[in-house]
Backbone as a printed PyTorch tensor [residue, N CA C, xyz], in Angstrom:
tensor([[[  1.2410,  -1.2500,   0.0610],
         [  0.2410,   0.1580,   0.0500],
         [  1.0990,   1.2600,   0.0680]],

        [[  0.3590,   2.1020,  -0.3910],
         [  1.6000,   3.3700,  -1.1140],
         [  0.5410,   3.9970,   0.1820]],

        [[  0.7650,   4.6870,   0.4170],
         [  0.3290,   6.2770,   1.7850],
         [  0.5790,   7.1380,   1.0130]],

        [[  1.1840,   7.9980,   0.2390],
         [  0.8570,   8.5740,   0.0440],
         [  0.2120,   9.1200,  -1.4110]],

        [[ -0.3760,   8.2660,  -1.6260],
         [ -1.7770,   7.8720,  -2.4260],
         [ -3.0280,   8.8990,  -2.3370]],

        [[ -3.0970,   8.0380,  -0.7940],
         [ -4.3740,   8.6060,  -0.2100],
         [ -4.4090,  10.1060,  -0.9710]],

        [[ -3.7140,  10.6030,  -0.7620],
         [ -3.4990,  12.2950,  -0.8100],
         [ -3.4360,  12.7350,  -2.0680]],

        [[ -4.2600,  12.2100,  -3.1920],
         [ -3.7740,  12.5880,  -4.4540],
         [ -4.5380,  13.8590,  -4.5870]],

        [[ -4.7000,  14.6330,  -6.0970],
         [ -6.3260,  15.2680,  -5.5830],
         [ -6.9780,  14.2980,  -6.7720]],

        [[ -8.5970,  14.2100,  -6.5370],
         [ -8.9910,  13.3080,  -7.5860],
         [-10.6230,  14.1370,  -7.8890]],

        [[-10.1370,  15.2730,  -7.7840],
         [-11.4490,  16.4640,  -8.8430],
         [-10.6710,  17.5040,  -9.7070]],

        [[-11.4660,  17.5780, -10.8940],
         [-11.0180,  18.1850, -12.0340],
         [-12.2580,  18.7930, -12.3370]],

        [[-11.9730,  20.1460, -12.2940],
         [-13.1280,  21.4800, -12.4060],
         [-12.7280,  22.0330, -13.1980]],

        [[-13.8640,  22.4870, -14.3650],
         [-13.8810,  23.2020, -15.1670],
         [-15.1880,  23.7470, -15.6310]],

        [[-15.1020,  24.9170, -16.5150],
         [-16.6780,  25.7580, -16.4060],
         [-18.0110,  24.9410, -16.5280]],

        [[-17.9000,  23.6130, -17.0660],
         [-19.1830,  22.9290, -17.3180],
         [-19.1140,  21.7370, -16.4180]],

        [[-18.0050,  21.3320, -16.9100],
         [-18.0930,  18.9170, -16.1390],
         [-16.4480,  19.4290, -15.1230]],

        [[-17.3650,  19.0690, -14.1470],
         [-16.7290,  17.9250, -13.1520],
         [-16.0340,  16.6980, -13.6030]],

        [[-14.8680,  16.4560, -12.7560],
         [-14.5630,  15.2820, -13.0790],
         [-14.4170,  14.4770, -12.0300]],

        [[-14.5290,  13.8760, -11.0530],
         [-13.9770,  13.8170,  -9.4980],
         [-14.6090,  12.2280,  -9.8080]],

        [[-14.4040,  11.3520,  -8.3680],
         [-14.0790,   9.7880,  -7.9710],
         [-14.8500,   9.7500,  -7.5820]],

        [[-16.1440,   8.5510,  -6.8260],
         [-17.0290,   8.7910,  -6.5410],
         [-17.3980,   9.1120,  -5.3650]],

        [[-18.4770,   9.5350,  -4.8840],
         [-19.0260,   9.3210,  -3.8740],
         [-20.1440,   8.5290,  -2.7500]],

        [[-19.8440,   8.5020,  -2.1530],
         [-20.8000,   7.8350,  -1.0550],
         [-22.5720,   7.6120,  -1.0180]],

        [[-22.6010,   8.8530,  -1.5240],
         [-23.8390,   9.2630,  -1.9070],
         [-24.2970,   9.3290,  -3.3770]],

        [[-23.1630,   8.7960,  -4.0150],
         [-23.5740,   8.7000,  -6.1470],
         [-24.4950,   8.1500,  -6.9710]],

        [[-24.5320,   6.8250,  -5.7500],
         [-25.6310,   5.6560,  -5.8490],
         [-27.7780,   6.0460,  -6.2700]],

        [[-27.9050,   6.9640,  -6.5290],
         [-29.0490,   7.1780,  -7.1170],
         [-29.1580,   7.6280,  -7.9860]],

        [[-27.8270,   9.0040,  -8.0000],
         [-27.8520,   9.9400,  -9.6120],
         [-27.2030,   8.9630, -10.8280]],

        [[-26.0300,   7.6760,  -9.8960],
         [-25.7830,   6.9190, -10.8370],
         [-26.9380,   5.8000, -11.6120]],

        [[-27.7530,   5.9410, -10.4410],
         [-29.0380,   4.1950, -11.1510],
         [-29.8980,   5.1840, -12.2970]],

        [[-30.3690,   6.7110, -11.9590],
         [-31.2260,   7.6400, -12.7600],
         [-30.0420,   7.8880, -13.7740]],

        [[-29.3400,   7.9650, -14.5540],
         [-28.3210,   8.1380, -15.8130],
         [-28.6410,   6.8310, -16.2680]],

        [[-28.0470,   5.6080, -16.0540],
         [-28.6200,   4.8660, -16.2220],
         [-29.5250,   4.2600, -17.0430]],

        [[-30.9910,   4.5230, -16.6030],
         [-32.3490,   4.0630, -16.6000],
         [-32.3990,   5.4830, -17.9910]],

        [[-32.0300,   6.4300, -17.6350],
         [-32.3330,   7.4740, -18.8990],
         [-31.2080,   7.4120, -20.3180]],

        [[-30.1140,   6.2110, -20.3600],
         [-29.5590,   5.7360, -20.7760],
         [-29.3580,   4.5790, -21.3780]],

        [[-30.2040,   3.6590, -21.5250],
         [-30.2840,   2.5540, -21.2140],
         [-29.7420,   1.2960, -22.4990]],

        [[-30.7820,   1.9340, -23.5460],
         [-29.7070,   1.4260, -24.5900],
         [-28.8380,   1.3700, -24.7200]],

        [[-28.4120,   2.7760, -24.9000],
         [-27.1800,   3.3930, -25.2410],
         [-26.1980,   2.7880, -24.0610]],

        [[-26.0550,   1.8640, -23.1950],
         [-25.3500,   1.9590, -21.9930],
         [-25.4530,   0.2790, -22.7390]],

        [[-26.5640,  -0.2960, -22.6300],
         [-26.8400,  -1.9210, -23.2200],
         [-25.6500,  -2.5370, -23.5530]],

        [[-25.1600,  -1.5730, -24.8690],
         [-24.4580,  -2.3160, -26.4810],
         [-22.8450,  -2.3300, -25.1940]],

        [[-22.2420,  -1.0960, -24.6140],
         [-21.5330,  -0.6780, -24.4420],
         [-20.6630,  -1.0060, -23.2540]],

        [[-20.9750,  -0.6870, -22.7730],
         [-20.8790,  -0.6220, -20.7130],
         [-21.7000,  -1.5860, -20.2400]],

        [[-21.2740,  -2.8850, -20.7580],
         [-21.9410,  -4.6230, -19.6670],
         [-22.1850,  -4.2630, -18.1570]],

        [[-20.6490,  -3.4500, -17.4520],
         [-20.8660,  -3.9080, -16.3550],
         [-22.6350,  -2.8480, -15.7140]],

        [[-22.2750,  -1.6160, -15.6590],
         [-23.5490,  -0.4340, -16.1460],
         [-24.7000,  -1.0520, -17.0080]],

        [[-25.2390,  -2.3590, -17.5990],
         [-25.9410,  -2.1910, -18.2080],
         [-26.6450,  -3.6670, -16.7150]],

        [[-25.9290,  -4.0510, -16.2200],
         [-26.2530,  -5.3100, -15.5500],
         [-27.4160,  -4.8190, -13.8160]],

        [[-26.9530,  -2.8880, -14.0810],
         [-27.7170,  -2.7200, -12.9430],
         [-29.0290,  -1.7560, -12.8140]],

        [[-30.2560,  -2.9800, -12.0460],
         [-31.3840,  -3.0160, -12.5540],
         [-32.2020,  -2.2100, -11.1440]],

        [[-31.3940,  -1.5740, -10.4460],
         [-31.8690,  -1.0840,  -9.2530],
         [-31.1650,   0.0110,  -7.8950]],

        [[-31.9540,   1.0490,  -7.7450],
         [-31.1230,   1.8570,  -7.1360],
         [-29.9330,   1.0000,  -6.0090]],

        [[-30.3830,  -0.1950,  -5.2640],
         [-29.7280,  -0.6470,  -4.1290],
         [-27.8860,  -1.2340,  -5.1280]],

        [[-28.8550,  -1.4240,  -6.2030],
         [-27.5620,  -2.3160,  -7.4000],
         [-27.0110,  -1.2370,  -7.7120]],

        [[-27.1610,  -0.2650,  -7.9290],
         [-25.7230,   1.0570,  -8.1740],
         [-25.2450,   1.3600,  -7.1050]],

        [[-25.8880,   1.7140,  -6.0720],
         [-25.4520,   1.9680,  -4.2700],
         [-24.1480,   0.7910,  -4.7920]],

        [[-24.0860,  -0.3690,  -4.7960],
         [-23.5490,  -1.7270,  -4.3410],
         [-21.8820,  -1.2460,  -5.4550]],

        [[-22.5180,  -0.8800,  -6.7560],
         [-21.4230,  -0.5980,  -7.6800],
         [-20.6330,   1.0980,  -7.2720]],

        [[-21.0260,   2.0150,  -6.6960],
         [-20.6550,   2.8010,  -6.7100],
         [-19.7470,   2.7030,  -4.9120]],

        [[-20.2810,   1.5900,  -4.1080],
         [-19.1260,   1.1780,  -2.7020],
         [-17.8330,  -0.2030,  -3.2970]],

        [[-17.9320,  -0.4030,  -4.3900],
         [-16.7270,  -1.6730,  -5.1800],
         [-15.6080,   0.0360,  -5.6100]],

        [[-16.4240,   0.5830,  -6.0770],
         [-15.6710,   1.7820,  -6.9890],
         [-14.5760,   1.7920,  -5.5860]],

        [[-15.3560,   2.7460,  -4.4810],
         [-14.7660,   3.2250,  -3.7480],
         [-13.7280,   2.1850,  -2.7600]],

        [[-14.1630,   1.1110,  -2.5840],
         [-13.0430,   0.5930,  -2.1660],
         [-11.6850,  -0.5570,  -2.9730]],

        [[-12.3580,  -0.4430,  -3.6500],
         [-11.2050,  -0.4710,  -5.1420],
         [ -9.8770,   0.7830,  -5.0070]],

        [[-11.0280,   1.7780,  -5.0630],
         [-10.0020,   2.9920,  -5.0160],
         [ -8.8100,   3.3860,  -3.7220]],

        [[ -9.6330,   2.5010,  -2.8600],
         [ -9.0220,   2.9700,  -1.3970],
         [ -8.1650,   2.0530,  -0.9300]],

        [[ -7.9750,   1.3470,  -1.7230],
         [ -7.2230,  -0.2480,  -1.9560],
         [ -6.2650,   0.0970,  -2.8030]],

        [[ -6.2320,   1.0100,  -3.8140],
         [ -5.4080,   1.2890,  -4.3190],
         [ -5.0390,   0.0850,  -5.7070]],

        [[ -6.6910,  -0.3640,  -6.3660],
         [ -6.1490,  -1.3810,  -7.2830],
         [ -7.3970,  -0.8330,  -8.1560]],

        [[ -7.5060,   0.2120,  -7.9860],
         [ -8.3960,   0.5860,  -9.4680],
         [ -8.7330,   2.4800,  -9.3040]],

        [[ -9.0780,   2.7070,  -9.9670],
         [ -9.1880,   4.5030,  -9.8550],
         [-10.4830,   5.0130, -11.0310]],

        [[-11.7200,   4.2600, -10.4830],
         [-12.6410,   4.9610, -11.1840],
         [-13.2820,   6.5590, -11.0680]],

        [[-13.2780,   7.0080, -12.2270],
         [-13.7160,   8.2790, -11.9790],
         [-15.1110,   8.3160, -12.8040]],

        [[-15.9470,  10.2450, -11.7930],
         [-17.1470,  10.0220, -13.0680],
         [-17.1350,  11.0630, -13.4840]],

        [[-17.8580,  11.6640, -14.4600],
         [-18.0110,  12.8930, -15.3090],
         [-18.8300,  13.4290, -14.4720]],

        [[-19.4730,  14.3580, -14.4440],
         [-21.1600,  15.0880, -14.3350],
         [-20.6790,  16.8150, -14.8010]],

        [[-22.2290,  16.9500, -15.2000],
         [-21.5470,  19.0920, -15.3150],
         [-22.0880,  19.4350, -14.2360]],

        [[-21.5420,  20.4180, -14.2970],
         [-21.1890,  21.5610, -13.1820],
         [-22.5030,  21.7060, -11.7650]],

        [[-23.6470,  21.1450, -12.5370],
         [-25.2590,  21.9480, -12.4050],
         [-25.4430,  20.5790, -11.0200]],

        [[-24.7270,  19.1960, -11.1150],
         [-25.3590,  18.5170, -10.7610],
         [-24.2150,  17.7890, -10.2490]],

        [[-23.0700,  18.1970, -10.3170],
         [-21.9480,  17.5710,  -9.1630],
         [-22.1450,  16.6410,  -8.2280]],

        [[-22.7820,  17.6060,  -7.2670],
         [-22.4830,  17.8450,  -5.7290],
         [-20.9700,  17.7760,  -4.7920]],

        [[-20.9070,  18.7540,  -5.1710],
         [-19.1760,  18.4860,  -5.0570],
         [-18.7940,  18.7080,  -3.6680]]])
């Protein structure tokens, strides 16, 4: 484990976009995004196409956070500035 990596920047803010790691409360927003774009996601993003409830979405977010803290995977989410929940 490389403890110095816990202090790295995990957010990038521009005038229209925020790129940041997932937060605990992102499950519902991610689920809504999946529902609104299911036809597009089914062919291209198979892990997301397997999510069919807010609970599954929250579990996905928790898994991505666990991987971040374990330093095994670094997943970021892209948000518009109005819905970024910084």
